[in-house]
TILOLO-67419 format. One line per field, with one value per residue (C-alpha): residue in three letters; x negated, z, y. Coordinates in Angstrom, 2 decimals. Layout:
! residues N
res: (ALA ...);
X: (X ...);
Z: (Z ...);
Y: (Y ...);
END
This chain:
! residues 463
res: (MET THR VAL LEU LYS CYS ASN VAL LEU VAL LEU GLY ALA GLY PRO GLY GLY TYR VAL ALA ALA ILE ARG ALA GLY GLN LEU GLY LEU ASP THR VAL ILE VAL ASP GLY GLN ALA PRO GLY GLY THR CYS LEU ASN VAL GLY CYS ILE PRO SER LYS ALA LEU ILE HIS ALA GLY ASP GLU PHE GLU LYS ALA VAL HIS PHE THR LYS LYS ASN ALA LEU GLY ILE SER VAL LYS SER PRO LYS LEU ASP LEU SER GLN THR ILE GLY TRP LYS ASP GLY ILE VAL GLU ARG LEU ASN SER GLY VAL SER GLY LEU LEU LYS LYS ASN LYS VAL LYS LEU ILE THR GLY TRP GLY LYS MET ILE ASP GLY LYS THR CYS GLU VAL THR ALA GLY GLU GLU THR ILE THR ILE HIS ALA LYS SER ILE ILE LEU ALA THR GLY SER VAL PRO VAL GLU ILE PRO SER LEU PRO PHE GLY ASP THR ILE ILE SER SER THR GLY ALA LEU SER LEU ASP SER VAL PRO ASP ARG LEU VAL VAL ILE GLY GLY GLY TYR ILE GLY LEU GLU LEU GLY THR ALA TYR ALA LYS MET GLY ALA LYS VAL THR VAL VAL GLU ALA THR ASP ARG ILE LEU PRO GLN TYR ASP ALA ASP LEU THR LYS PRO VAL ALA ASP SER LEU LYS ALA LEU GLY ILE THR VAL MET LEU ASN THR LYS ALA LYS GLN ALA ALA ALA ASP GLY LYS ALA LEU ILE VAL ASP GLY ALA ASP GLY GLU GLN THR LEU PRO ALA ASP LYS ILE LEU VAL THR VAL GLY ARG LYS ALA LYS THR GLU GLY TRP GLY LEU SER ASP LEU ASP LEU THR MET LYS GLY THR VAL VAL ALA ILE ASP ASP LYS CYS GLN THR SER MET THR ASP VAL PHE ALA ILE GLY ASP LEU THR GLY GLU PRO MET LEU ALA HIS ARG ALA MET ALA GLN GLY GLU MET VAL ALA GLU ILE ILE ALA GLY HIS ASN ARG THR PHE ASP LYS ARG ALA ILE PRO ALA VAL CYS PHE THR ASP PRO GLU ILE VAL ASP ALA GLY LEU SER PRO LYS GLN ALA GLU ALA ALA GLY TYR LYS THR LYS ILE GLY ILE PHE PRO PHE ALA ALA ASN GLY ARG ALA MET THR MET GLU ALA GLU THR GLY PHE VAL ARG ILE VAL ALA ARG LYS ASP ASN HIS LEU VAL LEU GLY ILE GLN ALA VAL GLY LYS GLY VAL SER GLU LEU SER ALA ALA PHE SER LEU ALA ILE GLU MET GLY ALA CYS LEU GLU ASP VAL ALA GLY THR ILE HIS ALA HIS PRO THR GLN SER GLU GLY PHE GLN GLU ALA ALA LEU LYS ALA LEU GLY HIS ALA LEU HIS ILE);
X: (-33.11 -29.26 -27.22 -23.56 -21.09 -18.11 -15.38 -16.48 -19.39 -19.36 -22.86 -22.54 -20.28 -19.53 -15.50 -15.28 -17.10 -15.22 -11.51 -12.66 -13.65 -10.85 -7.98 -9.97 -9.56 -5.80 -5.36 -6.74 -10.11 -13.52 -15.01 -18.57 -19.71 -23.69 -25.14 -28.34 -26.41 -23.13 -20.19 -18.75 -21.68 -22.92 -19.34 -18.78 -22.07 -24.35 -21.38 -17.95 -16.99 -19.92 -19.85 -16.63 -16.72 -19.94 -17.61 -15.11 -17.39 -18.74 -15.38 -14.25 -17.87 -17.16 -13.44 -15.00 -17.60 -14.39 -13.16 -15.47 -14.54 -11.35 -8.69 -5.31 -4.11 -5.25 -7.58 -10.47 -13.82 -17.26 -20.53 -19.68 -22.71 -23.43 -25.08 -25.99 -27.10 -23.92 -22.47 -24.31 -23.17 -19.96 -20.22 -21.76 -19.17 -16.70 -18.65 -19.61 -15.78 -14.84 -17.76 -16.51 -12.80 -14.11 -16.08 -12.62 -10.73 -13.02 -13.22 -9.34 -9.04 -11.72 -14.53 -17.67 -20.12 -23.88 -26.13 -28.91 -30.57 -29.24 -31.03 -29.63 -30.99 -28.68 -25.13 -23.85 -26.47 -27.69 -30.46 -30.46 -32.89 -31.64 -34.38 -36.50 -33.88 -33.33 -29.89 -28.99 -25.23 -23.72 -20.34 -17.92 -17.32 -19.54 -18.49 -21.54 -20.80 -24.55 -23.45 -25.64 -28.99 -29.63 -31.47 -34.76 -36.88 -40.16 -42.09 -40.10 -40.58 -38.44 -39.74 -40.24 -39.02 -37.15 -34.17 -31.30 -27.82 -28.73 -31.11 -28.96 -26.20 -28.74 -30.27 -31.17 -30.97 -29.63 -32.33 -32.98 -33.54 -31.82 -32.26 -30.03 -31.36 -28.38 -24.44 -22.58 -19.79 -22.27 -24.63 -21.86 -19.87 -23.15 -24.41 -21.48 -21.16 -24.49 -24.06 -21.03 -23.04 -25.42 -27.83 -29.39 -28.42 -29.76 -28.45 -30.46 -28.45 -30.13 -26.93 -24.73 -22.05 -21.50 -19.60 -19.57 -17.46 -14.65 -12.93 -13.96 -10.52 -10.96 -14.42 -14.17 -12.09 -15.44 -17.92 -16.02 -15.85 -19.97 -20.73 -18.32 -20.19 -23.62 -24.73 -27.06 -26.37 -29.01 -27.55 -29.84 -32.72 -34.53 -36.79 -39.79 -42.03 -42.34 -45.12 -48.22 -47.24 -43.74 -42.18 -40.82 -39.46 -40.57 -38.60 -38.03 -35.15 -34.14 -36.51 -39.50 -41.39 -40.30 -40.84 -38.07 -38.78 -37.15 -37.34 -35.61 -35.08 -31.95 -31.83 -28.33 -28.88 -26.93 -26.74 -27.44 -26.14 -28.39 -30.19 -32.81 -33.84 -31.30 -31.89 -30.60 -33.12 -32.69 -29.01 -27.99 -26.08 -25.13 -26.12 -24.14 -26.89 -27.97 -24.95 -23.39 -21.08 -17.68 -13.87 -11.06 -10.96 -14.49 -15.42 -19.02 -20.66 -21.57 -18.78 -17.45 -19.36 -17.68 -18.97 -17.51 -18.17 -21.04 -22.72 -20.63 -20.98 -18.78 -16.68 -18.77 -15.75 -14.66 -11.47 -11.69 -14.45 -11.74 -9.12 -11.38 -12.21 -8.41 -7.86 -10.88 -9.77 -6.54 -8.20 -10.11 -7.47 -5.47 -3.12 -3.08 -4.44 -5.96 -8.03 -5.43 -5.35 -3.76 -5.62 -8.24 -8.18 -11.56 -11.70 -14.14 -14.23 -15.47 -14.24 -11.54 -10.97 -10.45 -8.41 -8.10 -6.05 -5.49 -6.18 -7.41 -5.84 -9.36 -9.37 -5.51 -5.83 -9.41 -7.28 -4.47 -1.83 0.14 1.14 3.08 1.07 2.61 0.65 1.80 -0.43 -0.64 -0.38 3.37 3.54 5.13 3.26 -0.35 0.31 1.07 -2.40 -4.26 -4.89 -3.68 -6.41 -6.12 -3.30 -1.53 -1.61 0.28 -0.13 2.21 3.18 5.14 7.34 8.40 7.68 5.15 2.95 -1.01 -2.70 -2.45 -5.30 -5.20 -7.89 -7.12 -7.15 -6.49 -5.29 -6.97 -3.81 -1.60 -3.78 -1.33 1.25 -0.74 -1.96 1.42 3.05 0.66 0.58 4.64 5.03 6.46 8.04 8.08 11.71 10.76 8.97 10.87 14.06 12.32 13.23 9.78 9.75 9.79 7.82 4.81 1.58 3.50 5.94 3.35 3.33 7.24 6.96 4.22 6.55 9.28 7.03 6.15 9.89 10.37 12.21 10.00 11.83 9.31 7.31);
Z: (-124.01 -124.44 -123.32 -124.98 -124.05 -126.50 -127.09 -131.37 -132.61 -136.71 -138.15 -141.86 -142.48 -146.19 -147.37 -145.20 -142.22 -141.94 -142.48 -139.64 -137.49 -138.49 -137.76 -134.59 -133.06 -134.10 -132.10 -129.03 -129.05 -127.82 -131.17 -132.25 -136.00 -137.01 -140.52 -141.86 -144.75 -144.59 -144.24 -147.22 -148.10 -151.53 -153.03 -152.11 -152.38 -155.06 -156.87 -157.13 -156.75 -158.50 -161.50 -162.36 -162.29 -164.98 -166.63 -167.02 -167.52 -170.53 -171.91 -171.89 -173.38 -176.04 -176.80 -177.39 -179.92 -181.58 -182.19 -184.21 -187.04 -188.74 -186.27 -186.36 -183.62 -185.41 -182.77 -183.83 -181.66 -182.27 -180.96 -177.06 -174.69 -171.64 -168.71 -166.53 -164.02 -163.57 -163.82 -161.19 -159.09 -159.38 -158.88 -155.56 -154.62 -154.59 -152.74 -150.05 -149.82 -149.54 -146.70 -144.96 -145.04 -143.46 -141.06 -139.94 -140.12 -137.54 -135.29 -135.52 -134.17 -131.71 -133.07 -132.48 -135.22 -134.99 -138.01 -137.71 -138.67 -136.52 -135.60 -133.75 -130.56 -130.18 -130.36 -128.30 -128.75 -131.12 -131.11 -133.10 -134.18 -134.42 -135.91 -132.57 -130.34 -129.68 -128.71 -127.28 -127.87 -126.16 -127.64 -126.68 -130.14 -133.10 -136.89 -139.92 -142.86 -144.09 -147.63 -150.56 -152.54 -156.27 -157.28 -158.14 -161.41 -159.94 -163.22 -163.78 -160.28 -159.56 -160.31 -162.41 -165.63 -164.38 -162.18 -160.64 -160.77 -157.84 -159.77 -162.87 -160.99 -160.23 -163.83 -164.04 -168.07 -170.46 -171.70 -175.43 -175.32 -172.33 -171.90 -170.31 -168.65 -168.01 -170.02 -166.78 -165.52 -164.06 -166.72 -169.42 -167.69 -166.97 -170.57 -172.01 -170.31 -171.21 -174.74 -174.73 -173.47 -176.45 -175.39 -177.56 -175.53 -176.12 -173.66 -172.93 -172.04 -171.30 -171.58 -175.15 -174.29 -172.48 -169.44 -168.78 -165.78 -168.10 -170.84 -174.47 -175.21 -172.76 -173.63 -177.54 -177.44 -175.39 -177.56 -180.59 -178.63 -177.61 -181.56 -182.51 -180.01 -181.67 -178.75 -179.48 -177.87 -177.94 -176.48 -175.63 -174.79 -171.86 -170.29 -169.59 -168.64 -169.62 -171.53 -170.07 -170.48 -168.99 -171.93 -173.88 -172.91 -174.18 -174.45 -175.66 -177.55 -181.11 -183.04 -180.63 -178.96 -179.36 -177.46 -177.43 -176.62 -173.85 -171.91 -168.87 -168.09 -166.39 -164.26 -163.82 -163.14 -160.17 -156.77 -153.38 -150.07 -147.70 -145.42 -144.63 -142.05 -139.67 -136.75 -138.95 -137.89 -134.45 -134.49 -134.66 -137.67 -140.22 -144.03 -146.75 -149.42 -148.94 -147.60 -144.06 -143.95 -142.24 -142.06 -142.95 -140.10 -141.23 -137.97 -138.05 -135.79 -133.22 -130.88 -131.33 -134.34 -137.35 -141.07 -144.13 -147.49 -149.43 -146.64 -147.16 -150.77 -153.87 -155.12 -154.01 -154.21 -152.08 -151.63 -150.63 -148.16 -146.75 -146.34 -144.44 -142.29 -141.58 -140.61 -138.36 -136.57 -135.69 -134.38 -132.10 -130.73 -130.28 -133.47 -135.17 -138.71 -141.63 -144.82 -147.65 -150.51 -153.49 -155.79 -155.53 -158.61 -160.11 -162.59 -165.20 -166.13 -169.38 -172.61 -172.98 -169.04 -168.04 -165.15 -164.28 -161.44 -160.20 -162.63 -166.19 -168.93 -168.69 -164.86 -164.72 -166.97 -164.59 -161.56 -163.26 -164.23 -167.29 -168.25 -170.13 -171.60 -172.89 -174.61 -175.33 -177.64 -176.81 -180.89 -180.16 -177.19 -177.83 -174.94 -176.29 -179.40 -178.62 -176.50 -179.74 -177.14 -179.15 -178.55 -176.02 -174.38 -171.37 -170.61 -168.25 -166.98 -165.30 -164.22 -166.75 -164.25 -162.14 -163.83 -160.89 -161.78 -161.62 -163.16 -164.84 -167.30 -169.22 -171.44 -172.52 -172.02 -168.43 -167.47 -164.48 -163.07 -163.74 -161.26 -158.23 -160.24 -161.31 -157.86 -156.16 -158.60 -157.61 -153.67 -153.44 -155.88 -158.83 -161.43 -164.87 -164.57 -161.73 -163.91 -166.98 -164.93 -163.50 -164.80 -166.00 -167.38 -170.83 -172.42 -170.23 -170.77 -168.20 -170.30 -171.94 -168.81 -168.57 -172.82 -171.92 -169.48 -172.06 -174.34 -172.15 -171.76 -175.33 -176.37 -176.38 -177.56 -178.86 -181.00);
Y: (176.66 177.07 174.14 173.79 171.06 170.88 167.99 167.68 168.49 168.87 168.68 170.58 172.86 171.94 171.37 168.29 169.83 173.19 171.18 168.87 171.52 174.08 171.17 170.12 173.67 173.83 170.56 172.41 170.70 172.39 172.39 173.40 173.62 173.57 174.38 176.02 178.08 180.38 178.01 176.15 173.65 172.95 173.22 176.90 178.23 176.65 173.95 173.69 177.30 179.55 176.85 177.35 181.35 180.92 178.46 181.40 183.72 181.68 181.35 184.78 186.01 182.81 184.40 188.16 186.52 184.66 187.72 189.47 186.88 186.67 184.69 183.59 186.20 189.15 190.27 192.55 192.82 194.22 193.28 191.94 192.07 190.01 191.15 187.86 189.90 191.41 188.13 186.32 189.43 189.08 185.58 186.02 188.30 185.34 183.17 185.78 186.63 183.13 182.72 185.24 183.45 180.36 182.16 183.95 180.75 179.19 182.21 182.38 178.61 179.31 177.60 178.19 178.37 178.16 178.80 176.71 173.39 170.42 167.45 164.52 163.37 160.65 159.92 162.53 164.88 167.35 169.82 172.89 175.07 178.81 181.15 181.63 179.84 176.19 175.31 171.73 170.46 167.44 166.60 163.39 163.35 163.73 164.04 164.10 166.12 166.48 166.15 165.83 166.96 167.08 163.92 165.06 163.16 162.24 163.27 166.39 168.04 171.17 174.58 177.50 176.05 172.69 173.82 171.91 172.79 175.24 177.04 177.06 179.38 182.02 183.09 186.38 186.24 183.63 181.09 181.15 177.38 175.26 171.48 169.68 166.07 163.94 164.05 163.60 166.21 168.72 168.96 169.46 171.93 173.98 173.46 174.19 177.42 178.52 177.78 179.95 182.42 182.30 179.74 177.03 174.00 170.05 167.47 164.54 161.43 157.88 156.07 155.51 157.98 161.15 161.09 157.33 157.30 157.92 155.96 156.86 158.31 160.96 162.10 161.91 165.31 166.69 165.52 166.80 170.46 170.38 169.89 172.65 174.91 173.70 171.44 168.61 165.70 162.65 159.90 156.80 159.13 159.35 162.39 161.66 164.68 168.20 169.56 171.16 174.66 173.73 174.85 171.79 168.41 165.16 162.33 158.72 157.80 155.83 157.93 157.24 160.20 163.66 167.10 169.27 173.35 174.94 178.03 176.10 172.19 171.47 168.16 166.98 163.29 162.86 163.71 161.49 161.34 163.97 161.31 162.92 166.46 165.99 163.03 159.77 157.75 158.48 156.47 153.10 153.48 150.76 151.93 150.94 151.22 154.34 155.70 156.04 152.86 153.70 152.28 153.43 155.90 157.19 155.68 154.49 151.75 153.93 154.78 158.16 158.76 159.54 160.62 161.96 163.07 162.48 161.42 158.21 157.56 158.28 159.61 162.63 165.15 167.71 167.23 163.84 165.23 167.49 164.62 162.76 165.75 166.59 163.06 162.66 165.55 163.93 160.76 162.68 163.84 160.90 160.67 157.12 157.74 155.94 156.71 154.90 157.08 155.78 157.99 160.55 162.91 163.48 166.79 167.52 171.06 171.08 171.92 170.75 169.48 165.95 164.95 161.21 159.75 156.46 153.41 153.52 150.94 148.49 149.15 148.30 145.02 144.56 144.10 141.66 144.10 144.06 147.21 149.97 152.92 156.10 158.88 162.28 164.66 168.52 168.70 168.21 170.52 174.08 175.78 174.13 175.49 179.30 178.80 177.56 174.48 171.20 169.37 166.45 164.42 163.05 158.96 157.73 153.74 151.36 148.14 146.29 144.63 147.53 150.46 151.40 154.27 152.92 155.80 159.26 160.91 164.09 165.80 169.41 173.08 173.84 170.13 170.74 172.27 169.11 167.05 167.71 166.69 162.90 162.71 163.27 160.83 158.05 158.59 158.68 155.62 156.96 154.90 155.69 157.01 159.16 160.86 161.03 161.99 164.88 168.22 169.91 173.55 174.70 175.84 174.25 171.55 169.93 168.56 166.06 164.27 163.93 162.80 160.35 158.72 158.72 157.47 154.66 153.70 153.70 156.85 159.80 162.77 164.92 162.67);
END
């Protein structure tokens, strides 16, 4: 048995964990990071990155198919074909490059990476099984970054036909019929990608609308796009079980019980904190429901034991975990830090994309604010017109009394790239006048942000 001692042990090499380890290394702390898979966690290996690669491939193939028909641009293409195995190989290549990049950054900052599954023995000790070897690590400070796992429906266990988002990222061919259980962002992102690649997609959602975490004004353009793509959306419908041969899903909705033929059934009903398999029961941690409770420094109920990312609950976003990881490393190094972010932007990579930062109009109202709201449609934006991307809008929500920006939302093609401007404005305490008075480059979609602020002030220039 090998025994190691260090200042900082990070359990989990996902976005939060590896950022925490890199920052700890930069600060001169002797740091060890442990994970049983390649560095990058769910996001890099089987989540954010590979799914965006498939979304891009779907977009490009759908574009090629579009050009086989009469179109405004006068482009003509004949019989485009998709080799999904090659697409998956390209996607895997991106993941491998990023894995290598993270490994290189850890090495550069003198962080020891141990590939193996770690189990906490107590608040200072972790035992790692790395192949045939057992490694015991004693650390002064622990950062728990174990991430999350897909939620499995008991009556629909993952297998050959029934797949999670992980399985959907490694198919060797496009299924003729794909049934997606769950109308949240994961299901719609992957369902849309496969529909663009040629699959007949049906989405089964238990609530009365898709993307229930976003307000209806933002999701309507997405619903319209799903319909245009030929995706069937069944609302107020619950998945019951797979048919005996696994080639169909039995659902129960407004029209009673139905059987939906399916070559693959994709279950995307959410994710849950990974609390099993790494020794949580051997730690005296206070829980908040099913997640680990933390304070504004990500400190748990145990001294020198911190928890970050999905293990600590919503919002389960990689960039939240990264921000927490960087902060915790600095706290361990003696810096005075707290997690007091005004806004953590959320992006939905559907078609069109959605960005949500800060408070929506209803949330602002519920918080007791009287508001001024400005909306600017992309149909009035020159750059959007030149990209055939006139669907959607930018919306800004501000206090009525002092014009402080409370929230910014957008839906439209490529609006994910506006998320940094939105969150920066909120984080810096911008007012409507600050946004309206900032020169935005022309012609860009970002002008919609400025025009929305001008609209809220009562003098938009281009509508």
